[in-house]
C-alpha positions, -999 to +999 in steps of 0.1 A: +000+000+000+013+034-009+017+059+020-005+089+017+004+125+025-016+149+046-047+161+029-033+197+028-002+185+010-021+163-015-047+190-022-020+213-034-019+193-066-056+190-073-080+219-079-107+227-104-096+231-140-110+249-170-104+247-207-083+274-223-065+271-256-040+298-265-006+297-282+025+303-261+040+338-266+076+347-261+083+384-262+067+400-292+068+368-313+043+340-309+060+307-305+037+276-303+049+248-281+033+217-295+014+195-270+016+157-274-014+135-279-034+127-248-033+092-232-062+070-224-067+044-197-050+011-206-026+027-231+008+011-234+036+031-218+073+023-215+096+027-186+131+038-195+164+045-177+184+071-196+202+083-165+213+065-133+206+030-118+179+027-093+165+007-064+144-023-076+119-022-048+112+015-054+108+007-091+084-021-084+062+001-063+061+028-090+053+001-116+023-009-095+010+026-095+013+029-133-003-005-137-034+008-120-040+030-150-019+020-180-001-010-194+036-004-186+064-023-202+101-022-200+132-040-214+153-062-191+183-040-198+167-013-177+182-029-147+218-026-160+245-009-140+277+007-152+292+027-124+268+057-119+248+049-151+220+025-159+242+008-184+265+023-210+255+051-234+247+028-263+223+007-241+205+037-227+202+055-260+189+024-278+163+018-251+152+054-252+150+057-290+134+023-295+106+031-271+102+066-286+098+052-321+075+023-311+040+033-323+024+011-296+041+031-269+021+062-261+043+077-235+078+073-218+083+074-181+118+078-167+127+052-140+150+076-121+171+107-125+207+108-112+230+116-141+234+105-177+209+122-200+233+149-210+257+122-224+229+112-249+219+146-262+244+149-291+233+115-304+196+121-300+177+136-330+146+149-313+131+163-345+132+129-361+113+113-332+075+113-328+060+137-303+047+118-273+046+126-235+080+123-218+076+121-180+103+127-154+124+153-136+158+160-120+184+148-146+155+145-171+157+183-171+183+179-199+158+161-221+130+185-212+152+215-222+162+198-255+125+192-262+116+228-255+144+239-277+125+221-305+092+236-295+077+206-277+058+203-244+069+177-219+060+167-184+080+176-153+067+150-128+078+122-104+100+094-118+088+058-115+109+052-084+092+082-067+056+074-077+053+046-052+057+070-023+036+097-039+002+106-025-030+096-044-035+133-052-001+137-067-006+106-089-041+117-100-028+151-110-002+134-132-029+111-148-052+140-154-025+161-169-017+133-194-052+124-203-073+156-202-070+185-226-078+210-199-054+233-180-036+219-149-048+231-115-028+261-102-001+257-076+006+278-045+040+287-032+050+294+004+067+328+001+070+359-021+106+368-027+099+396-052+063+409-059+048+413-093+031+393-121+044+378-153+032+355-181+052+333-204+060+297-212+072+277-182+107+264-189+133+250-166+136+223-139+167+213-121+191+242-115+223+221-117+213+206-150+201+238-165+233+257-158+253+230-175+235+234-207+243+271-211+263+275-242+250+244-258+223+240-285+201+222-261+191+252-240+160+268-254+156+305-259+145+318-225+133+352-237+099+359-221+098+327-201+088+319-166+119+301-152+113+271-130+141+261-107+145+233-081+174+213-067+186+188-041+217+183-019+234+214-031+249+236-004+240+272-004+273+285-018+268+261-047+233+275-053+247+310-052+274+300-078+249+285-102+225+314-098+254+338-105+263+317-135+227+323-148+230+360-141+264+363-159+250+344-189+222+370-192+194+346-183+177+370-159+177+397-186+156+374-208+130+358-184+099+375-171+096+358-137+110+330-115+090+301-099+111+283-073+102+248-064+118+230-034+155+230-026+157+198-006+185+189+018+204+220+008+210+233+044+244+244+057+252+224+088+257+243+119+244+276+105+212+295+114+207+306+078+198+282+050+193+280+012+161+300+012+179+330+028+205+329+001+180+325-027+158+353-013+188+377-014+197+366-049+162+369-062+159+405-049+191+414-067+177+404-101+143+421-092+120+399-112+086+386-099+096+355-078+078+332-055+094+303-037+082+270-023+060+256-051+055+219-045+078+208-073+110+189-071+127+165-047+105+172-017+077+151-002+052+165-027+062+167-064+033+180-084+033+173-121+036+204-143+038+208-181+069+225-195+064+247-225+029+258-217+020+294-210+016+302-173+007+332-152+030+338-121+015+361-095+043+364-070+022+386-046-005+359-044+021+332-046+003+314-074+013+297-106-017+294-130-015+273-161-031+288-192-028+259-217-034+222-216-004+198-216-019+174-242-043+175-271-071+151-281 
């Protein structure tokens, strides 16, 4: 049986939705981020491991969750281990592209993050692959960004090994997002860092991964975007260094607002201050609308969000409102 989270935590992911179809706009130019086709109950989906190896028990619990709604499949090679990778690059790339090209497979779910997706990007021809939902987060940020660079919507959501410990509300939000051509329920943050409102396509994910794609063709144009950032086990000075890297690269001159998810286990031992104190100061320096503490990332609650869809960030109200569906019928 999957452990459930407190009602207040789970309800953060589920609220009434409404239909709203508008193209994504970046700056003065209209850029349409294409949604993939919606899933249906009992569709075939494939589990893939393009990054690190994983715990089998956690995988099995996540598999059980997906089996309650879809028909998940996976190759035996998914359990491969090669140091910190789930098998060598050839294995992981072949697994990913084979599932992607398989017409019977309607969506891909990442087994785990860790590290390894970046190693595949130069050999992955996204434009030659069919458009279908790609689900995952953390190291999968590299793939999400590569997809947004080609104008595709993808799904920032729990990986398979995280699903087994996710609340029913978190799981249902993911299923609804994949199956219904309605906008996702809004999310609420815990703190306003800088007040203001902004609209634009939601782009980003893991801060560590995003910074390492600067200067590569796999980072999409961030002009006019709402930047989503989260991370795990990064000490405050490292968060400062990565944020400063973004600032020096001109990222904060392009984006319209910043939505911060959770920064889990990033505390500085023995200090009264923590990562949020550092991020608060950094956010105020760039002076863009910024709210912190959205239930997104490596924390106890990881709400699914579509990347590439247009959103409205109201930092004063601490809300992130989704203005487009993640999928199309």
